Each structure stands twice: as C-alpha cells, then as structure tokens.
C-alpha positions in Angstrom: 18.5 -50.6 -16.6 18.6 -50.4 -12.9 19.3 -47.3 -10.8 22.9 -48.1 -10.1 23.8 -48.6 -13.7 22.0 -45.4 -14.7 23.9 -43.5 -11.9 27.2 -44.9 -13.1 26.4 -44.0 -16.7 25.5 -40.5 -15.6 28.7 -40.2 -13.6 30.8 -41.2 -16.6 28.9 -38.7 -18.8 29.6 -35.9 -16.3 33.3 -36.8 -16.2 33.5 -36.8 -20.0 31.7 -33.4 -20.2 33.8 -31.9 -17.5 37.0 -33.1 -19.2 35.8 -31.5 -22.5 35.0 -28.3 -20.7 38.4 -28.2 -19.0 40.3 -28.8 -22.2 38.2 -26.2 -24.0 39.3 -23.6 -21.4 43.0 -24.6 -22.0 43.4 -25.6 -18.4 45.3 -28.8 -17.8 43.3 -31.6 -16.1 46.0 -33.2 -13.9 46.1 -36.5 -12.1 45.7 -34.5 -8.9 42.4 -33.1 -10.2 41.2 -36.6 -11.0 41.9 -37.7 -7.4 39.5 -34.9 -6.2 36.5 -36.1 -8.4 33.8 -37.5 -6.2 32.1 -40.8 -7.1 28.6 -41.3 -5.9 27.0 -44.7 -5.4 23.2 -44.9 -4.9 22.4 -47.3 -2.0 18.7 -47.1 -1.9 15.7 -45.1 -3.0 12.3 -44.5 -1.3 9.3 -46.0 -3.0 8.0 -42.5 -4.0 11.4 -41.6 -5.3 11.8 -38.5 -3.1 14.8 -39.5 -1.0 18.0 -41.2 -2.2 20.6 -42.7 0.2 24.0 -42.4 -1.4 27.6 -42.8 -0.5 30.1 -40.3 -1.8 33.8 -41.1 -2.1 36.9 -39.4 -3.4 40.1 -41.3 -4.2 42.2 -38.7 -2.5 40.6 -39.5 0.8 41.9 -43.1 0.7 45.6 -42.9 0.0 46.8 -45.6 2.4 45.6 -48.8 0.7 48.1 -51.7 1.0 47.9 -53.1 -2.6 50.2 -56.0 -1.7 47.4 -57.5 0.4 44.7 -57.8 -2.2 45.4 -61.6 -2.5 44.6 -61.9 1.2 40.9 -62.8 1.6 40.8 -61.3 5.1 42.0 -57.9 4.0 39.5 -55.1 3.8 40.8 -52.0 2.1 40.1 -48.8 4.0 37.5 -46.6 2.4 36.4 -43.2 3.7 32.9 -42.4 2.4 30.2 -39.9 3.3 26.6 -41.2 3.6 24.2 -38.6 2.2 20.5 -38.4 2.0 19.5 -36.5 -1.1 16.0 -35.0 -1.3 15.2 -35.0 -5.0 13.1 -31.9 -4.6 15.2 -30.1 -2.0 18.8 -29.8 -0.7 21.1 -32.7 0.0 22.5 -33.2 3.5 24.8 -35.5 5.5 22.9 -38.4 7.0 24.6 -38.1 10.4 25.0 -35.1 12.6 28.7 -34.0 12.5 29.4 -35.7 9.2 31.5 -33.8 6.7 29.6 -32.2 3.9 31.4 -32.0 0.6 30.4 -29.7 -2.2 
C-alpha cells in the first residue's frame, strides 16, 4: 500500500473516530462542521522519511466552483490549498513565508 493510500485510509479513520466522539458527546455534527474538516494530501517524502510535503485543503475555502463547467475540458476548478512541510520528529510549518498556518 503506497503512502497516499495509507494517508487517505488514516484520514477516513480519523473522520470516523471524530464523528463517533462528537455523537458520544451529544453534540450535533452539522454540514457546516464537515466543510471545516481539513483534508491532507501527501505530495512527497524525503528518502529518510523525516520531511513530508503535503497540501492541506478545506472545502469551506473553495465555495465558488462553477459546477456547470465540469464538462468543459479547459475548466480548472479553483482550489485554495496550503503547502506544508511536516517534520516527522518536530513541528509542522508552512512551506512559504507569509502562508496561512491552519491548526
């Protein structure tokens, strides 16, 4: 199983566990909450496994997609992502100075 599939599987597991925790606390998990969940995509990994380049995206950051244009091969849907460098033995940080850092 490659790194991307393992990351996707881990992300689904986290969502399932978070939903179970939320329902256990009798707090409603609303569609607005789902729009705030961040999805991470692993882009690359150093050979020693210390650093991971990843993009982080939240659906709420991309509300202006023109869904009528998806049949158009020249259309690129807008996507706001944050590129992060994750030190597997230290803190994560934004890849570029001045980039937004999300929790």
